[in-house]
N, C-alpha and C positions, 0 to 999 in steps of 0.2 A: 341520525347521530353523526356528528362531525368526525371525520377521520383525523387522528392525531397527527400533528405536523411531522414528527419524526418518521412516521410510516410513509407519508407522502413524499418527504425529501428522499428517503431511501428508495422508494418505488420509482421516482423520476431519475435518481442517480443510476439505477440499474439500466434503464433504457438509454439514458444519455451516454453511459460508458460504452454501451454496445455501438451507438452511433459514432462515438469518437474512435472506437476500434475500426469501424469501416473506413473512416477518413484515413487512419494510419495505413490500412491496407492499400487504399487508393493511391496515396503518395508513393508508397514503395513500388506499386505497379507502374506508375508513370516514370519512375526511374530518376527523377531530379529531386534529390532529398533536400536541397537548399541548406546545407550544413554550415553553421557558424560556430565559432568557439566562444563560450561565455567566459570561463576563467581558465583557459588553457585547453590543450588537446584532450585532456581527460574529462572535460565538462562541455559536452556538445549540445547543440540545439538544432533541430531540423524543422523543415516546413510542417512535418507531421506533428511535432510537439506544439508548434504555434497554432495550427489549425484545430487540433483536437482540444486544446485548452479553450479556444474561442467558442467552440461548440458546447463544451461543458458549462462554462461560466455564463454564457448568454442564455442557455436553456434554463439553468437553475435560477438566474437572476430575474428572468421574465416571469417565472412562476412564483418565486419567493423574493420579492424586491427588498425585504429587510434582512436577508441572509448575508452574513459576513462570509465571503469566499476568498481564500488565499491560494493562488496558483503559483506553481514553480516558475512559470515564464513571465511573471510580473503582471502588470495591468494589461488587460486584453481589450481589443476593439470589439464592442458588443454588437456592432452593426454587421451581422453575419449573413451569409447566404441563407435564404429561407429553408433550404433543404437541410441545413445544419441544425435548425432549431427543433428540439424535441419537446413536445407538449404532453404526450401520453405517459401516464404513470403505469408501472408494471402491475397488471391486474393480478397475476399469480401471487406476487409478494403481498399485495393488499388483502389477500384472503387470511393472512396471519393475524393473530390477536396482538395488539400492542402491549408490551409490558407496562404494568401499572405505574412504575416510577417515571416513565417518559410521557405519559398521556397529556399532561398539562404544560409541557415545555413550549414556550412561545418562540416564534420565528427568530426574533432578535437575540435569543439566548444560544443559538447554534453558531459554530464556526466550522466551515467546510474547507478541508485541505485537499488540494487537487494536484496530483502529478499526472499530467495528461499522457505521458509516455515514459514509464519507468523502464530503464534499461536502454537508454538512447545509444550508448556506445555499442551495445550488442546489436541494436537495430541497424546501425550503419554498417556493421560487419556481416549482416545476414543471419545472425543467430536469433531467429525470430521467436523461437519458443520461450526465450527469456523475457520477452516484452509484455508488460501489463499496463493497463490504465487503472489509476488509483484514485478513488474518491472516498475520503474519510470524513466522518461526521462526528464532531465533538460537541459536547454540551458543557458549557462553562470551560473547564480545563481538561476534561477527560475524554479520551476517544471511546465512543460508545457504538458507532455503526460504521460499516465500511463495505465498499464494493471493490473487488479485484477482478478486472476483466482481461481475459487473454484473447487478443485479436486473432492469434494464429493456432489456437487449440482446435484439433480435428475431432469432432464428435463421432460416435459410432454410427450415427444416421447420415453422416456425410456433411453435416453443417459445420461451418467454420466459426469459431468464437465461443467463449464460455464466460458467463458471469457467475462469480462466487460472491456471496454476501454473508455478512454476520451482523447481528444486533444483540448487544448484551441484554440478557434477560429473556431473549427469544430463541437464540441459537443461530445456526448457519444453514446455508442452502447452496445448491449449485454444484456440489462435488460429493464424492463418497469418502467420508473420513476413514483413515486407515492408521492403525498403530504401527510405530517403527519396530524393527526387529529387536527382540529381547537379547540381553547379554552383550550388546554392542553400544558404542557411543559414536554415532555418526554426526558430524558437524558440517553445516553448510556455511560458507563464507564468500567473500568477494572473489570475483574472477579477475578483475582488472585493477584493483587498488591494494594489492598485497604489500604491506610494509613490514619492517622488522618487528614493530609493536604488534601488528595483527598476527604475525607468525608466533610471537612470544605467548600471546594469549591462547592461541590454539594449542601450542605445546603444553601449556600448563593444565589443560583439560584432558590430556591424554586420549585423543580420539582414536577409535579403531579405523576410521575412514574420514576423509575430508572431501566434501563436494563443493567445487567452486563454480558458482553461477552468477549471472548478472541480475541486478535489480532487487530491491527489498521485497517487492511483491512476490517474485518468483522464489526467493529464498524462503519466505514464510509458507509458500505452497509446498515446499519440500517437507516441512513439518506437518502440514495438514494432511498430506497424502502418504505419510509414513515412510518417506525416503530418508529423513534425517530426524535426529532427536533434538538438536539445538542449532540456533543461528547465532554466530559469534562474530562481532566486528569491532575490534579495538581501534577505532579511528573516529575522528569528528567529521568524517566525510559525508554522512547523509543528513537529511534535514527532515523537518516535521512532516512535509507532504509525502516523504518516502515511507514514513512509519505509521501515520495516523490510521489509514485504512487497514494495513496488515495487522496492526496491534488490535484493532477492534474486532476483526474477523477471528484472529487467533484466540483472543480472550473470550469471545462469544462461544468458541468451541471448547474452552476449558484450559487452554495454554496461557502463557504469560509472556509479555514483551516489555522490557524495561531498558534502562541504560546498564552498563557493565557492573555498576555497583548495586543493581537490583532496585533502583528507584524509577518510578514511572515519570515520563516526560509530561510536561504541561502542554496542552494544545489550545491555550487561551490565545486570543488574537494578537496580543501585544508581546508575546514571547520572542526571544532570540530564535530564529528559525533553525539554527544548527543543532544537531544532536551531538553536543560536544563530548559527552561521556560514552560514545559508542552505542552498540546495540547488543542486547542479550535476549534471545527468545527461546522458550522451551515448550515441549509438548506436555500435555496433561500428565503423562506417565512419569515425568521427572519432577523432583522438588526443586523449584526454581531457585530458592534461597541457597540450597546446597551447591548449585552450580556457580551462583554469584560469589559465594564464599571461597571458591577455588581460584578466583581471579586474583593474581598477586597484587599486593598493595602498590608496588612500584609501577605497574601498568596504570592503575587508577591515578596515581600521582602524576604520571606522564601526561595523561589525558587532561588533568586539571590545570597543568602548567601552561 
């Protein structure tokens, strides 16, 4: 019996994200980050971003030549070092049963969104726990599968690195889901892009606590592991490769990730990459629409303008 494509793409993505994570650690250990500014001092790229993306896109492209892959760092040179190529699919993941709805999806129907190093600003500042590798798998226009890899996560057995995955209809793996504290409203938001509009949206939701961290992947992890109830970002500052994998993992877990108006983003290949209406994500214990309805209209109007 042939293994469905979605299971194979996810299984290779898990192992490829781990290899990209080791490249990120290697670049940091060598000490020459090769930092360049893309769109100013708040939008950086390092040697680790570039190399990790090459590893991911080359590995996925070799195995799945008809796969549409969109990476944050633009077109990548696929002529990579042999040791960067990952060919083995994650056997543990392949033990799972593929959800019925994804079994017949063909390779050319997928769009894979790659952020090879989410939290680059934090990476350059040594805030390494914020760093993640994101590989999101969309079918037609919806995020359905995702891998969030933490290169610097210290496991109890001493191993470094952790792969968290989610596939809608199957569930999640790689972490211990935890509910956030009852009777509170803890919100996670940006650490480095706090604007008056971002603050206004936070104030409107009356949080009991605000946790400021870097990277969309790490923010969604705050929800998955019970440290926050919602992720709120009233800014067009992040892009589809930031949210595809986190959305898929969170929604496979039972939460929801949309724009601030409560509308899901499209992850079709031809879309505008910018998440112009911000980000709102909630844990399963909250009613997402209730939180979206608390966002003032003037904030939504400001984002639309």
